[in-house]
C-alpha positions as CSV (number, residue, x, y, z in Angstrom):
1,M,68.7,66.0,133.0
2,P,69.9,67.3,129.3
3,K,68.5,70.3,127.6
4,K,66.2,69.2,124.6
5,I,67.5,70.8,121.3
6,D,64.5,72.1,119.0
7,K,64.5,71.5,115.1
8,T,65.6,75.0,114.1
9,S,68.6,74.9,116.7
10,K,69.4,71.6,115.5
11,K,69.5,73.0,111.6
12,N,71.2,75.8,112.7
13,I,74.3,73.9,114.5
14,A,74.6,71.9,111.3
15,N,74.4,74.7,109.1
16,E,77.4,76.6,110.8
17,K,79.6,73.0,110.9
18,I,78.9,72.8,107.5
19,Y,79.9,76.4,107.1
20,S,83.0,76.0,108.7
21,I,84.3,72.8,107.0
22,A,83.7,74.8,103.6
23,K,85.7,77.5,105.1
24,K,88.3,75.5,106.3
25,M,88.3,73.7,102.8
26,Q,88.5,76.9,100.8
27,L,85.5,75.7,98.9
28,P,83.2,78.5,97.3
29,I,80.4,79.4,99.7
30,G,78.0,79.6,97.3
31,L,78.6,75.6,96.8
32,L,76.7,75.3,100.5
33,P,72.9,74.6,101.1
34,N,70.6,77.8,101.6
35,I,72.6,80.3,100.6
36,P,71.3,82.1,97.0
37,H,73.9,82.4,94.0
38,I,73.0,85.5,92.5
39,E,74.8,86.4,88.8
40,M,74.0,89.7,87.0
41,N,74.9,90.5,83.3
42,G,75.6,93.9,83.5
43,N,72.5,96.0,84.9
44,R,70.1,94.4,82.8
45,E,69.8,90.3,83.4
46,V,69.6,89.0,87.1
47,I,69.8,85.1,87.8
48,V,68.7,84.5,91.4
49,E,69.4,80.5,92.2
50,G,68.1,79.4,95.9
51,S,65.1,81.4,95.5
52,K,61.8,81.2,97.9
53,G,59.6,82.8,95.9
54,V,58.5,86.1,94.2
55,I,57.1,88.2,97.7
56,D,55.7,91.1,95.2
57,Y,56.1,92.3,91.0
58,D,55.8,95.2,89.0
59,E,57.4,96.7,85.9
60,N,59.4,98.5,88.7
61,T,59.8,96.7,91.2
62,V,60.5,92.5,92.3
63,S,60.8,91.8,95.9
64,I,61.6,88.0,96.4
65,D,62.2,86.1,99.9
66,I,65.9,84.1,100.0
67,G,65.4,82.7,103.3
68,K,66.5,84.8,106.1
69,M,66.6,87.8,103.7
70,S,64.5,89.4,100.8
71,M,65.8,91.2,98.3
72,F,64.7,93.8,96.2
73,F,65.3,94.9,92.4
74,L,64.5,98.9,91.7
75,G,64.2,99.4,87.9
76,R,61.9,100.1,85.2
77,N,60.6,97.3,82.5
78,L,61.2,94.7,84.8
79,T,60.2,91.3,83.7
80,L,60.0,87.9,84.7
81,K,61.8,86.3,82.0
82,C,62.0,82.6,83.5
83,L,60.8,81.9,87.4
84,T,61.1,78.0,88.5
85,H,60.2,77.2,92.0
86,D,63.7,77.9,93.3
87,S,65.2,80.2,90.7
88,L,64.4,83.4,88.5
89,I,66.0,85.5,85.7
90,I,64.3,89.2,85.9
91,E,65.1,91.2,83.0
92,G,65.4,95.4,82.2
93,F,67.2,98.0,83.3
94,L,67.9,97.5,86.9
95,V,69.0,100.7,89.0
96,S,69.5,99.2,92.6
97,I,68.9,96.1,94.5
98,E,68.8,96.1,98.5
99,F,68.6,93.0,100.7
100,K,66.7,93.3,103.8
101,G,66.5,90.7,107.1
102,K,63.2,89.2,107.8
103,G,61.3,91.6,110.1
104,A,63.6,94.8,109.1
105,P,61.6,97.8,108.3
């Protein structure tokens, strides 16, 4: 009797196949689905496409969900200039950016 594969496993297998094909074709990784695209304009603005939502936000920190990880922006006078269902623009004086895997301390 063959093993049953759950939906998450099927999705992971499909993503790995897409990643492998894109790598062999030497395509930019930003073209792949479910991978956020991050663009910075100096330390005054950051554009994130492919975000899953804002976790926390105040004038000194912005935390966003990017799927398997979270991104944390630290700075001064941070504002969300634009927010859509899958992208955002943060303006202000950015000091640092951190990435943390889900479940990481």
